[in-house]
C-alpha positions, -999 to +999 in steps of 0.1 A: -109-014+236-115-042+209-084-049+186-072-074+159-041-096+179-022-119+169-016-144+194+003-169+175+024-169+142-001-193+124-014-173+096-049-154+093-066-183+114-046-177+142-061-138+147-088-130+171-104-098+182-099-092+219-100-063+246-068-047+255-056-017+273-061+016+256-027+031+240-009+056+261+003+086+235-002+123+235-017+121+197-047+096+199-070+091+171-106+069+176-104+045+144-132+047+119-116+023+095-080+004+089-065-006+061-052-044+059-018-050+036+003-072+024+026-066+054-002-076+075-008-107+060+035-114+062+034-104+102+006-131+108+033-158+101+061-142+118+074-135+078+077-099+079+114-081+084+100-062+112+091-090+138+071-086+168+069-104+200+033-121+206+005-113+214+005-078+193-021-056+174-021-060+138-017-032+117-003+000+099-030+022+085-060+039+099-087+070+095-106+085+123-107+110+147-084+128+171-097+126+203-059+139+224-039+162+210-012+180+222-015+220+227+003+239+200+003+211+176-006+208+141-035+189+148-066+195+175-095+172+191-120+165+165-100+167+133-103+139+106-072+121+098-054+093+083-024+078+100+006+052+096+011+039+128+017+001+142-013-009+161-035+001+141-060-025+142-079-013+172-101+011+184-079+037+193-041+040+181-014+063+189-002+085+163+028+106+156+022+144+135+049+131+110+031+103+096-007+118+102-023+132+070-056+155+073-084+139+058-108+169+043-145+158+043-147+150+010-127+116+012-146+088+033-125+070+064-128+041+045-108+062+015-086+077+041-074+041+056-066+033+019-038+058+018-008+058+039+009+029+036+004+019+001+006+052-016+039+064+005+054+029-009+040+040-043+054+075-039+087+062-027+090+033-056+084+058-080+101+089-072+130+081-047+140+047-057+127+046-092+137+085-104+103+089-122+105+116-150+077+132-168+067+115-202+080+079-190+064+051-200+059+026-163+046-008-160+028-016-131+026-053-120-004-063-102-019-031-111-058-038-094-043-045-060-036-019-035-001-013-042-007-015-077-038+006-080-013+036-059+014+032-084-013+035-111-029+067-097+002+084-084+023+076-119-003+093-138-003+121-111+035+128-120+030+130-157+038+094-164+022+072-195+012+040-174+008+005-184-011-022-160-001-055-159-028-079-143-041-116-144-075-115-153-096-090-177-118-081-146-087-071-127-078-050-157-113-031-157-097-023-121-066-010-130-086+012-161-106+025-132-079+035-115-060+056-143-041+030-164-033+042-202-032+004-212-036-028-199-019-063-203-031-094-194-017-126-182+020-143-177+028-132-213+025-097-208+058-087-225+043-094-261+013-072-255+035-038-247+038-015-274+077-009-268+105-010-242+093+009-208+112+030-185+102+018-151+086-008-138+071-012-103+067-049-088+048-054-059+045-095-072+080-113-080+080-146-093+111-154-116+090-155-149+077-129-147+107-109-134+127-124-162+106-108-189+105-075-167+143-073-176+134-080-211+108-052-213+131-026-201+145+004-223+180+017-219+189+027-183+152+014-171+146+003-139+128-022-123+116-014-085+106-042-063+083-036-039+073-068-026+065-107-036+026-113-033+033-142-057+054-158-033+084-165-052+116-145-049+133-142-083+169-139-087+189-118-114+214-128-139+235-095-136+249-098-169+215-084-182+219-056-160+254-051-183+243-058-216+207-036-214+225-010-190+193-015-165+190-016-132+168-034-102+164-014-071+147-023-040+124-001-020+107-004+012+088+022+028+113+026+055+136+044+034+114+077+039+119+073+077+156+069+072+171+101+068+139+127+080+124+126+045+089+109+061+074+141+068+080+160+034+066+127+014+037+130+039+031+164+027+036+157-008+011+126-008-011+149+010-011+181-014-020+156-048-048+141-027-063+176-018-055+189-053-078+159-068-046+141-086-061+109-073-087+096-050-080+058-033-099+026-049-114+009-021-119-025-028-140-045-004-149-032+033-151-060+059-166-056+100-133-059+123-147-090+133-144-106+098-110-092+094-095-133+089-118-132+059-098-096+047-065-115+050-072-149+034-088-126+003-054-109+002-033-145+006-053-160-023-052-130-042-091-123-047-085-089-036-090-059-059-079-023-050-076-016-010-093-036+015-101-020+049-122-030+076-142-005+095-150-003+131-180+018+123-215-001+135-236+016+107-212+004+082-202-030+093-234-041+109-217-053+140 
């Protein structure tokens, strides 16, 4: 089968599509589309916290059809699903029931591939780590990107007022399509805010932005750090936290697997999805052979919404 392989940790240009053996496993999914995420980009350089010995198959999330399933389990052959499973940029992926979603017919495979990693991260950041309460105001940095649009949509679904922080007016339009109530543009975002905010979701990083975020918090406000897409990891002068009675918290999606809460989060996300509370925003679709282009677009911050590679020849032109 074809798979996207990282053969050296030389970045996107070192990635290649190659033939590899099919995976073993009791639950196998024929992949129709796969999400491209910032962790994928970091893994091509050996910069992600979870290092894999090269060569390895890239990818964390996919959507497709079950082709093998254990008897008596929650899924059967032919079911449409979205999965979070390492090695997802391949024609077949071995999945685990606890990280597999039913994908109803109203959602495309591309939309399904946009779901697992970004939306579970956003859910963990907002509820588990951010302690979001109905009626609070949430500021989302990088609000036109994959994690950003997911955070905007889920915050709205959970009853928050959402302000999107973006770098350009064009990205502001993407954030509005995701459901943001208001948009602030540029590095001087703080001057555009109507007042202090209760919760900030930050997948971007950068020292100046982070300092301004701290100054934007209401008393007992929280910043949840989910990534560093800008490439600069900020530092915190903790006296600011004391003076403002504020918090800075980290959030990685692995927190959901640390205490058995992952299955409950998957169920909650599935319920929100099927209730119509949100619909994943797919920014661009690439053929599998052009996965390097998707990774470069992420690296150069050209991406809006979720980037997806497709294994469907009728969609990709392969």
